[in-house]
PDB file as gemmi writes it, atoms N, CA and C in Angstrom:
CRYST1    1.000    1.000    1.000  90.00  90.00  90.00 P 1                      
ATOM      1  N   MET A   1      10.054 -13.721  -9.475  1.00  0.00           N  
ATOM      2  CA  MET A   1       9.771 -13.138  -8.177  1.00  0.00           C  
ATOM      3  C   MET A   1       9.160 -11.753  -8.353  1.00  0.00           C  
ATOM      4  N   ILE A   2       8.368 -11.389  -7.387  1.00  0.00           N  
ATOM      5  CA  ILE A   2       7.752 -10.070  -7.360  1.00  0.00           C  
ATOM      6  C   ILE A   2       8.531  -9.206  -6.373  1.00  0.00           C  
ATOM      7  N   VAL A   3       8.865  -7.987  -6.785  1.00  0.00           N  
ATOM      8  CA  VAL A   3       9.599  -7.050  -5.932  1.00  0.00           C  
ATOM      9  C   VAL A   3       8.645  -5.945  -5.492  1.00  0.00           C  
ATOM     10  N   VAL A   4       8.537  -5.753  -4.184  1.00  0.00           N  
ATOM     11  CA  VAL A   4       7.707  -4.691  -3.616  1.00  0.00           C  
ATOM     12  C   VAL A   4       8.641  -3.715  -2.919  1.00  0.00           C  
ATOM     13  N   TRP A   5       8.641  -2.474  -3.385  1.00  0.00           N  
ATOM     14  CA  TRP A   5       9.482  -1.430  -2.782  1.00  0.00           C  
ATOM     15  C   TRP A   5       8.674  -0.746  -1.694  1.00  0.00           C  
ATOM     16  N   GLN A   6       9.114  -0.878  -0.451  1.00  0.00           N  
ATOM     17  CA  GLN A   6       8.461  -0.211   0.669  1.00  0.00           C  
ATOM     18  C   GLN A   6       8.690   1.301   0.560  1.00  0.00           C  
ATOM     19  N   PRO A   7       7.813   2.129   1.146  1.00  0.00           N  
ATOM     20  CA  PRO A   7       7.978   3.593   1.052  1.00  0.00           C  
ATOM     21  C   PRO A   7       9.356   4.106   1.453  1.00  0.00           C  
ATOM     22  N   PRO A   8       9.978   3.621   2.548  1.00  0.00           N  
ATOM     23  CA  PRO A   8      11.328   4.127   2.848  1.00  0.00           C  
ATOM     24  C   PRO A   8      12.342   3.795   1.754  1.00  0.00           C  
ATOM     25  N   ALA A   9      12.222   2.633   1.131  1.00  0.00           N  
ATOM     26  CA  ALA A   9      13.148   2.254   0.057  1.00  0.00           C  
ATOM     27  C   ALA A   9      12.927   3.122  -1.175  1.00  0.00           C  
ATOM     28  N   ARG A  10      11.671   3.411  -1.492  1.00  0.00           N  
ATOM     29  CA  ARG A  10      11.393   4.302  -2.631  1.00  0.00           C  
ATOM     30  C   ARG A  10      11.963   5.688  -2.376  1.00  0.00           C  
ATOM     31  N   ARG A  11      11.825   6.164  -1.155  1.00  0.00           N  
ATOM     32  CA  ARG A  11      12.358   7.479  -0.782  1.00  0.00           C  
ATOM     33  C   ARG A  11      13.887   7.480  -0.885  1.00  0.00           C  
ATOM     34  N   ASP A  12      14.517   6.408  -0.384  1.00  0.00           N  
ATOM     35  CA  ASP A  12      15.977   6.289  -0.486  1.00  0.00           C  
ATOM     36  C   ASP A  12      16.412   6.300  -1.944  1.00  0.00           C  
ATOM     37  N   LEU A  13      15.706   5.596  -2.799  1.00  0.00           N  
ATOM     38  CA  LEU A  13      16.061   5.498  -4.220  1.00  0.00           C  
ATOM     39  C   LEU A  13      15.913   6.845  -4.919  1.00  0.00           C  
ATOM     40  N   ARG A  14      14.878   7.596  -4.569  1.00  0.00           N  
ATOM     41  CA  ARG A  14      14.676   8.925  -5.180  1.00  0.00           C  
ATOM     42  C   ARG A  14      15.784   9.902  -4.812  1.00  0.00           C  
ATOM     43  N   ARG A  15      16.399   9.711  -3.663  1.00  0.00           N  
ATOM     44  CA  ARG A  15      17.457  10.624  -3.210  1.00  0.00           C  
ATOM     45  C   ARG A  15      18.807  10.363  -3.883  1.00  0.00           C  
ATOM     46  N   LEU A  16      18.944   9.243  -4.554  1.00  0.00           N  
ATOM     47  CA  LEU A  16      20.208   8.895  -5.211  1.00  0.00           C  
ATOM     48  C   LEU A  16      20.328   9.588  -6.557  1.00  0.00           C  
ATOM     49  N   ASP A  17      21.573   9.740  -7.012  1.00  0.00           N  
ATOM     50  CA  ASP A  17      21.793  10.237  -8.368  1.00  0.00           C  
ATOM     51  C   ASP A  17      21.194   9.233  -9.344  1.00  0.00           C  
ATOM     52  N   PRO A  18      20.642   9.707 -10.469  1.00  0.00           N  
ATOM     53  CA  PRO A  18      19.983   8.793 -11.413  1.00  0.00           C  
ATOM     54  C   PRO A  18      20.825   7.589 -11.851  1.00  0.00           C  
ATOM     55  N   PRO A  19      22.123   7.734 -12.176  1.00  0.00           N  
ATOM     56  CA  PRO A  19      22.876   6.533 -12.574  1.00  0.00           C  
ATOM     57  C   PRO A  19      23.023   5.510 -11.444  1.00  0.00           C  
ATOM     58  N   ILE A  20      23.187   5.990 -10.218  1.00  0.00           N  
ATOM     59  CA  ILE A  20      23.311   5.087  -9.067  1.00  0.00           C  
ATOM     60  C   ILE A  20      21.971   4.407  -8.806  1.00  0.00           C  
ATOM     61  N   ALA A  21      20.883   5.160  -8.876  1.00  0.00           N  
ATOM     62  CA  ALA A  21      19.549   4.588  -8.671  1.00  0.00           C  
ATOM     63  C   ALA A  21      19.272   3.503  -9.711  1.00  0.00           C  
ATOM     64  N   ARG A  22      19.661   3.737 -10.941  1.00  0.00           N  
ATOM     65  CA  ARG A  22      19.470   2.755 -12.013  1.00  0.00           C  
ATOM     66  C   ARG A  22      20.293   1.491 -11.729  1.00  0.00           C  
ATOM     67  N   GLN A  23      21.537   1.675 -11.266  1.00  0.00           N  
ATOM     68  CA  GLN A  23      22.404   0.544 -10.932  1.00  0.00           C  
ATOM     69  C   GLN A  23      21.778  -0.304  -9.828  1.00  0.00           C  
ATOM     70  N   VAL A  24      21.275   0.338  -8.793  1.00  0.00           N  
ATOM     71  CA  VAL A  24      20.667  -0.380  -7.674  1.00  0.00           C  
ATOM     72  C   VAL A  24      19.398  -1.095  -8.126  1.00  0.00           C  
ATOM     73  N   ARG A  25      18.551  -0.405  -8.863  1.00  0.00           N  
ATOM     74  CA  ARG A  25      17.300  -0.988  -9.351  1.00  0.00           C  
ATOM     75  C   ARG A  25      17.586  -2.198 -10.249  1.00  0.00           C  
ATOM     76  N   ASP A  26      18.584  -2.071 -11.135  1.00  0.00           N  
ATOM     77  CA  ASP A  26      18.950  -3.183 -12.017  1.00  0.00           C  
ATOM     78  C   ASP A  26      19.464  -4.380 -11.223  1.00  0.00           C  
ATOM     79  N   ALA A  27      20.239  -4.129 -10.170  1.00  0.00           N  
ATOM     80  CA  ALA A  27      20.764  -5.221  -9.340  1.00  0.00           C  
ATOM     81  C   ALA A  27      19.622  -5.968  -8.644  1.00  0.00           C  
ATOM     82  N   VAL A  28      18.629  -5.233  -8.145  1.00  0.00           N  
ATOM     83  CA  VAL A  28      17.482  -5.867  -7.482  1.00  0.00           C  
ATOM     84  C   VAL A  28      16.683  -6.684  -8.489  1.00  0.00           C  
ATOM     85  N   LEU A  29      16.430  -6.119  -9.656  1.00  0.00           N  
ATOM     86  CA  LEU A  29      15.654  -6.842 -10.668  1.00  0.00           C  
ATOM     87  C   LEU A  29      16.409  -8.068 -11.182  1.00  0.00           C  
ATOM     88  N   ARG A  30      17.726  -7.962 -11.332  1.00  0.00           N  
ATOM     89  CA  ARG A  30      18.542  -9.110 -11.755  1.00  0.00           C  
ATOM     90  C   ARG A  30      18.463 -10.220 -10.714  1.00  0.00           C  
ATOM     91  N   PHE A  31      18.557  -9.850  -9.430  1.00  0.00           N  
ATOM     92  CA  PHE A  31      18.459 -10.852  -8.373  1.00  0.00           C  
ATOM     93  C   PHE A  31      17.079 -11.506  -8.380  1.00  0.00           C  
ATOM     94  N   ALA A  32      16.031 -10.717  -8.550  1.00  0.00           N  
ATOM     95  CA  ALA A  32      14.675 -11.259  -8.558  1.00  0.00           C  
ATOM     96  C   ALA A  32      14.459 -12.205  -9.730  1.00  0.00           C  
ATOM     97  N   ALA A  33      15.054 -11.897 -10.870  1.00  0.00           N  
ATOM     98  CA  ALA A  33      14.841 -12.709 -12.067  1.00  0.00           C  
ATOM     99  C   ALA A  33      15.713 -13.964 -12.093  1.00  0.00           C  
ATOM    100  N   THR A  34      16.969 -13.849 -11.632  1.00  0.00           N  
ATOM    101  CA  THR A  34      17.907 -14.952 -11.818  1.00  0.00           C  
ATOM    102  C   THR A  34      18.486 -15.513 -10.520  1.00  0.00           C  
ATOM    103  N   GLY A  35      18.363 -14.774  -9.423  1.00  0.00           N  
ATOM    104  CA  GLY A  35      18.974 -15.193  -8.172  1.00  0.00           C  
ATOM    105  C   GLY A  35      20.447 -14.851  -8.091  1.00  0.00           C  
ATOM    106  N   GLN A  36      20.961 -14.127  -9.091  1.00  0.00           N  
ATOM    107  CA  GLN A  36      22.372 -13.754  -9.102  1.00  0.00           C  
ATOM    108  C   GLN A  36      22.570 -12.433  -8.375  1.00  0.00           C  
ATOM    109  N   GLY A  37      23.635 -12.353  -7.623  1.00  0.00           N  
ATOM    110  CA  GLY A  37      23.962 -11.133  -6.909  1.00  0.00           C  
ATOM    111  C   GLY A  37      24.687 -11.472  -5.622  1.00  0.00           C  
ATOM    112  N   ASP A  38      25.307 -10.476  -5.042  1.00  0.00           N  
ATOM    113  CA  ASP A  38      26.030 -10.650  -3.793  1.00  0.00           C  
ATOM    114  C   ASP A  38      25.052 -10.461  -2.643  1.00  0.00           C  
ATOM    115  N   VAL A  39      24.430 -11.549  -2.210  1.00  0.00           N  
ATOM    116  CA  VAL A  39      23.401 -11.515  -1.177  1.00  0.00           C  
ATOM    117  C   VAL A  39      23.893 -12.265   0.053  1.00  0.00           C  
ATOM    118  N   SER A  40      23.660 -11.672   1.215  1.00  0.00           N  
ATOM    119  CA  SER A  40      24.004 -12.320   2.483  1.00  0.00           C  
ATOM    120  C   SER A  40      22.862 -12.136   3.469  1.00  0.00           C  
ATOM    121  N   ARG A  41      22.709 -13.124   4.324  1.00  0.00           N  
ATOM    122  CA  ARG A  41      21.736 -12.999   5.411  1.00  0.00           C  
ATOM    123  C   ARG A  41      22.347 -12.110   6.483  1.00  0.00           C  
ATOM    124  N   LEU A  42      21.559 -11.194   7.048  1.00  0.00           N  
ATOM    125  CA  LEU A  42      22.049 -10.300   8.091  1.00  0.00           C  
ATOM    126  C   LEU A  42      22.109 -11.026   9.431  1.00  0.00           C  
ATOM    127  N   ARG A  43      23.077 -10.654  10.232  1.00  0.00           N  
ATOM    128  CA  ARG A  43      23.245 -11.257  11.548  1.00  0.00           C  
ATOM    129  C   ARG A  43      22.387 -10.511  12.571  1.00  0.00           C  
ATOM    130  N   PRO A  44      21.909 -11.221  13.603  1.00  0.00           N  
ATOM    131  CA  PRO A  44      21.145 -10.551  14.650  1.00  0.00           C  
ATOM    132  C   PRO A  44      21.965  -9.447  15.280  1.00  0.00           C  
ATOM    133  N   PRO A  45      21.382  -8.353  15.665  1.00  0.00           N  
ATOM    134  CA  PRO A  45      19.953  -8.105  15.849  1.00  0.00           C  
ATOM    135  C   PRO A  45      19.230  -7.669  14.578  1.00  0.00           C  
ATOM    136  N   LEU A  46      19.928  -7.520  13.455  1.00  0.00           N  
ATOM    137  CA  LEU A  46      19.271  -7.157  12.208  1.00  0.00           C  
ATOM    138  C   LEU A  46      18.580  -8.374  11.618  1.00  0.00           C  
ATOM    139  N   GLU A  47      17.518  -8.117  10.865  1.00  0.00           N  
ATOM    140  CA  GLU A  47      16.765  -9.205  10.247  1.00  0.00           C  
ATOM    141  C   GLU A  47      16.753  -9.030   8.742  1.00  0.00           C  
ATOM    142  N   GLY A  48      16.637 -10.116   8.036  1.00  0.00           N  
ATOM    143  CA  GLY A  48      16.506 -10.074   6.589  1.00  0.00           C  
ATOM    144  C   GLY A  48      17.819 -10.346   5.877  1.00  0.00           C  
ATOM    145  N   TYR A  49      17.933  -9.771   4.688  1.00  0.00           N  
ATOM    146  CA  TYR A  49      19.074  -9.996   3.809  1.00  0.00           C  
ATOM    147  C   TYR A  49      19.577  -8.666   3.288  1.00  0.00           C  
ATOM    148  N   ARG A  50      20.791  -8.700   2.708  1.00  0.00           N  
ATOM    149  CA  ARG A  50      21.303  -7.519   2.047  1.00  0.00           C  
ATOM    150  C   ARG A  50      21.838  -7.916   0.689  1.00  0.00           C  
ATOM    151  N   LEU A  51      21.658  -7.030  -0.265  1.00  0.00           N  
ATOM    152  CA  LEU A  51      22.189  -7.181  -1.615  1.00  0.00           C  
ATOM    153  C   LEU A  51      23.181  -6.059  -1.828  1.00  0.00           C  
ATOM    154  N   ARG A  52      24.381  -6.406  -2.237  1.00  0.00           N  
ATOM    155  CA  ARG A  52      25.417  -5.402  -2.456  1.00  0.00           C  
ATOM    156  C   ARG A  52      25.405  -4.973  -3.919  1.00  0.00           C  
ATOM    157  N   SER A  53      25.416  -3.651  -4.125  1.00  0.00           N  
ATOM    158  CA  SER A  53      25.499  -3.076  -5.463  1.00  0.00           C  
ATOM    159  C   SER A  53      26.498  -1.929  -5.395  1.00  0.00           C  
ATOM    160  N   GLY A  54      27.758  -2.219  -5.680  1.00  0.00           N  
ATOM    161  CA  GLY A  54      28.801  -1.201  -5.558  1.00  0.00           C  
ATOM    162  C   GLY A  54      28.951  -0.813  -4.099  1.00  0.00           C  
ATOM    163  N   ASP A  55      28.899   0.494  -3.823  1.00  0.00           N  
ATOM    164  CA  ASP A  55      28.988   0.991  -2.450  1.00  0.00           C  
ATOM    165  C   ASP A  55      27.627   1.055  -1.766  1.00  0.00           C  
ATOM    166  N   TRP A  56      26.595   0.563  -2.402  1.00  0.00           N  
ATOM    167  CA  TRP A  56      25.239   0.656  -1.880  1.00  0.00           C  
ATOM    168  C   TRP A  56      24.742  -0.701  -1.434  1.00  0.00           C  
ATOM    169  N   ARG A  57      23.928  -0.702  -0.363  1.00  0.00           N  
ATOM    170  CA  ARG A  57      23.376  -1.926   0.193  1.00  0.00           C  
ATOM    171  C   ARG A  57      21.858  -1.840   0.164  1.00  0.00           C  
ATOM    172  N   VAL A  58      21.234  -2.892  -0.311  1.00  0.00           N  
ATOM    173  CA  VAL A  58      19.779  -2.988  -0.371  1.00  0.00           C  
ATOM    174  C   VAL A  58      19.370  -3.999   0.689  1.00  0.00           C  
ATOM    175  N   ARG A  59      18.623  -3.536   1.683  1.00  0.00           N  
ATOM    176  CA  ARG A  59      18.127  -4.438   2.722  1.00  0.00           C  
ATOM    177  C   ARG A  59      16.728  -4.886   2.332  1.00  0.00           C  
ATOM    178  N   PHE A  60      16.504  -6.208   2.393  1.00  0.00           N  
ATOM    179  CA  PHE A  60      15.212  -6.748   1.994  1.00  0.00           C  
ATOM    180  C   PHE A  60      14.889  -7.990   2.808  1.00  0.00           C  
ATOM    181  N   ARG A  61      13.668  -8.455   2.643  1.00  0.00           N  
ATOM    182  CA  ARG A  61      13.233  -9.687   3.301  1.00  0.00           C  
ATOM    183  C   ARG A  61      12.328 -10.448   2.342  1.00  0.00           C  
ATOM    184  N   PHE A  62      12.277 -11.759   2.541  1.00  0.00           N  
ATOM    185  CA  PHE A  62      11.371 -12.614   1.779  1.00  0.00           C  
ATOM    186  C   PHE A  62      10.113 -12.816   2.608  1.00  0.00           C  
ATOM    187  N   ASP A  63       8.935 -12.574   2.023  1.00  0.00           N  
ATOM    188  CA  ASP A  63       7.691 -12.867   2.732  1.00  0.00           C  
ATOM    189  C   ASP A  63       7.046 -14.140   2.234  1.00  0.00           C  
ATOM    190  N   ALA A  64       7.397 -14.541   1.058  1.00  0.00           N  
ATOM    191  CA  ALA A  64       6.946 -15.798   0.465  1.00  0.00           C  
ATOM    192  C   ALA A  64       8.072 -16.233  -0.463  1.00  0.00           C  
ATOM    193  N   PRO A  65       8.038 -17.439  -0.952  1.00  0.00           N  
ATOM    194  CA  PRO A  65       9.128 -17.871  -1.832  1.00  0.00           C  
ATOM    195  C   PRO A  65       9.313 -16.996  -3.075  1.00  0.00           C  
ATOM    196  N   ASP A  66       8.274 -16.307  -3.476  1.00  0.00           N  
ATOM    197  CA  ASP A  66       8.381 -15.497  -4.699  1.00  0.00           C  
ATOM    198  C   ASP A  66       8.068 -14.021  -4.466  1.00  0.00           C  
ATOM    199  N   LEU A  67       8.247 -13.524  -3.234  1.00  0.00           N  
ATOM    200  CA  LEU A  67       7.932 -12.128  -2.910  1.00  0.00           C  
ATOM    201  C   LEU A  67       9.083 -11.502  -2.122  1.00  0.00           C  
ATOM    202  N   ILE A  68       9.633 -10.415  -2.668  1.00  0.00           N  
ATOM    203  CA  ILE A  68      10.730  -9.688  -2.024  1.00  0.00           C  
ATOM    204  C   ILE A  68      10.224  -8.319  -1.609  1.00  0.00           C  
ATOM    205  N   HIS A  69      10.411  -7.969  -0.342  1.00  0.00           N  
ATOM    206  CA  HIS A  69      10.082  -6.635   0.157  1.00  0.00           C  
ATOM    207  C   HIS A  69      11.385  -5.875   0.369  1.00  0.00           C  
ATOM    208  N   VAL A  70      11.627  -4.861  -0.456  1.00  0.00           N  
ATOM    209  CA  VAL A  70      12.821  -4.034  -0.313  1.00  0.00           C  
ATOM    210  C   VAL A  70      12.519  -2.979   0.744  1.00  0.00           C  
ATOM    211  N   GLU A  71      13.336  -2.950   1.792  1.00  0.00           N  
ATOM    212  CA  GLU A  71      13.067  -2.068   2.924  1.00  0.00           C  
ATOM    213  C   GLU A  71      13.884  -0.787   2.901  1.00  0.00           C  
ATOM    214  N   HIS A  72      15.186  -0.868   2.547  1.00  0.00           N  
ATOM    215  CA  HIS A  72      16.046   0.316   2.541  1.00  0.00           C  
ATOM    216  C   HIS A  72      17.116   0.190   1.475  1.00  0.00           C  
ATOM    217  N   VAL A  73      17.570   1.336   0.994  1.00  0.00           N  
ATOM    218  CA  VAL A  73      18.740   1.427   0.124  1.00  0.00           C  
ATOM    219  C   VAL A  73      19.646   2.457   0.782  1.00  0.00           C  
ATOM    220  N   ARG A  74      20.817   2.004   1.231  1.00  0.00           N  
ATOM    221  CA  ARG A  74      21.716   2.895   1.963  1.00  0.00           C  
ATOM    222  C   ARG A  74      23.142   2.718   1.493  1.00  0.00           C  
ATOM    223  N   HIS A  75      23.944   3.764   1.708  1.00  0.00           N  
ATOM    224  CA  HIS A  75      25.376   3.671   1.450  1.00  0.00           C  
ATOM    225  C   HIS A  75      25.960   2.696   2.469  1.00  0.00           C  
ATOM    226  N   ARG A  76      27.040   2.038   2.095  1.00  0.00           N  
ATOM    227  CA  ARG A  76      27.610   1.008   2.967  1.00  0.00           C  
ATOM    228  C   ARG A  76      28.021   1.542   4.326  1.00  0.00           C  
ATOM    229  N   SER A  77      28.342   2.839   4.436  1.00  0.00           N  
ATOM    230  CA  SER A  77      28.728   3.400   5.719  1.00  0.00           C  
ATOM    231  C   SER A  77      27.535   3.576   6.660  1.00  0.00           C  
ATOM    232  N   GLN A  78      26.320   3.573   6.125  1.00  0.00           N  
ATOM    233  CA  GLN A  78      25.118   3.778   6.929  1.00  0.00           C  
ATOM    234  C   GLN A  78      24.190   2.570   6.951  1.00  0.00           C  
ATOM    235  N   ALA A  79      24.487   1.537   6.193  1.00  0.00           N  
ATOM    236  CA  ALA A  79      23.537   0.457   5.949  1.00  0.00           C  
ATOM    237  C   ALA A  79      23.179  -0.368   7.173  1.00  0.00           C  
ATOM    238  N   TYR A  80      24.084  -0.502   8.110  1.00  0.00           N  
ATOM    239  CA  TYR A  80      23.850  -1.442   9.201  1.00  0.00           C  
ATOM    240  C   TYR A  80      23.645  -0.754  10.536  1.00  0.00           C  
ATOM    241  N   ARG A  81      23.373   0.522  10.523  1.00  0.00           N  
ATOM    242  CA  ARG A  81      23.147   1.265  11.767  1.00  0.00           C  
ATOM    243  C   ARG A  81      21.700   1.287  12.131  1.00  0.00           C  
TER     244      ARG A  81                                                      
END                                                                             
């Protein structure tokens, strides 16, 4: 799968401490390569999916069977607002 980081997601990732950013990035790449990870479909009114990485949530959507658009990386307390 191809992972495309949208500008807000890149900005969110840059704001994280380097070890946390690495953990989140590794979780996304692992999911893209193997399909492994704690992934759930979001309930309306939210759209897309979320990947859990520790206390951090990665919101993304599939645009094609092999294309992932990462939209946001947020702490679990802010992820669904």
